[in-house]
C-alpha positions, 0 to 999 in steps of 0.5 A: 499500500502507498504511503500517500493514502492508507485505507483499511479494507473490509475484513471478517471479524478480527478482534485485532481491529478493536479499540483498546484502552481509552479511545474517546474523551470529551467534557460535559457542559458542567465540566465533568469529563467523559472517557470511553474505554475498552473494559477489562475482565476485572471491570465485569462487576462495574459493567454488570451494575450499569446493565442491571440498573438500566435494564431494571428501569425499563418498562415491562411489556411482556417478559422481564429483560434477559439482561437482568439474568446476567451475572459477573461470571457471564459478563466476564466471559463475554468480555473475554470472548470478544470485548466490552466498552465502558463510558465513565464520567469523572471515573465513574461507571455510567454506561456500557456495552458488550460486543460479540462476533456475528460472522463477519461483523460485530453485534452490539448488545446490552447498551445501557446507561445508569438512570442517574446518568440518563438524559445527558446523551451518554448513549449516543456518545458511547455508540458514536465513539465506538462505531467511529473507532471500529470504522477507523480500524477497518470494521465494515458492519455492526449488527444488533437485536431489538426486541419488537415490543420496544419500537422506540428503541428501534427508532433510536437506533435507526436515527444512528444509521441502523436499518431493519434487515430481518425478523427473529422471533421476538427480535428485529435484527438491525445492521449498519455499514460503517464508512470507509476511512482513508488517511490523506497526508496532504492537499495533493492526495485529497485532490487525488481522492476526489478524482478517484471518487468522481469515477463513481459519480452519475447524474443526480448524485449528491455529496454532502461534505462536512468537516472543520474550516480548512479541513479540505472540503474545497480541495476534495471538490477540486479533485472531484471536478477534475475527475468529472472534467468540468470547467473550472476553476473549482473554488469555494462559492462562499459568497455566491453560495452555488456555482455551476461547472459544466462538463466539457465532454458530455458527462454530468456537471458539478453544482458546487454549494457552500452551505456555511452561511445558510441557516436551514433547509428552507434557505437551501431551497431558495437556491433552486437546486432542483433545476440541476439536480437530476442532470449534475453531481451536487456537492454541498460543503457544510451541508450536514443537517441542512442538505439531506433533504436533496436526496435520500441516497447520497454520499456523506464525506466527513473530513477530520483532522488529527489531534496533532497540530503539526500533522497535516494528515486528514481522515476522510469518512466516506459513507454511502447512504442508500442502495445506490452505493457499493462499499467495495466501490468506495473501498476501490476508490479509496485506494491509491491509483497504483493499487487500482490497476 
């Protein structure tokens, strides 16, 4: 694999891909520190305490939750067989989950938040941090089972990218395909990535790009435009809000939108993108939370900086939403051109 761009490919469930130690931290609004870490077998009593407290607080609709029959021994065995993860608030166990093997995927189970820590968004923090860490380590798919008598729990997971795939007795199976993650060391490599992604584009495709100021969204768009063969130059349309780049060779054009100054989806509607949506590739910078209404089938491009300010490496998360996108194609596009021969 080239040193220029590194990607982690789909693999069967491989526990070497699981994060270890502490891998996420953030302060709560009140100043308390949240840390997400991998649980050790010795943490089984704390994990059990979290699970029992959380599941005992759920309304009983038919049978008692099976989680209440867990013991120190069963939790320890589950951690040793695969993995467990904990979220701590100022060092106190507040949330937990158990990971198990599910063929070529991992299955989440016993996602729990102690009642005294509920309504702080900790379940979302735990799940988001874990899924991101798994994606960074090349895990492609995560599954879970939801009891059908708790449809509100299914809706919660659906809001985090999980989809229903089958029914299994009293449970519904849900799954989420995790983003393809690419390490990009510099601006030239970012443009190259945009060129390779352009090969996948068809008229009507929508790309929503997110990332901090200066993360590389416009640089990616420049590569995308070069790959599509459109008239240039491709520069950020910060003040004109949108710019149309027509194709030179009969392929789809590029509609480049900057939603940074837009307050909501209604203001995006004022740009009248529907007129060009079917015939072009629409690329929306700062579009997360605003532009999703353009299409149910879209490519999300999330660009992250590392924590070292001296390191220019960007991590690009490519997430195809809807049946249009093939993970294998995204992984091929993520690889450097010399590895695509």
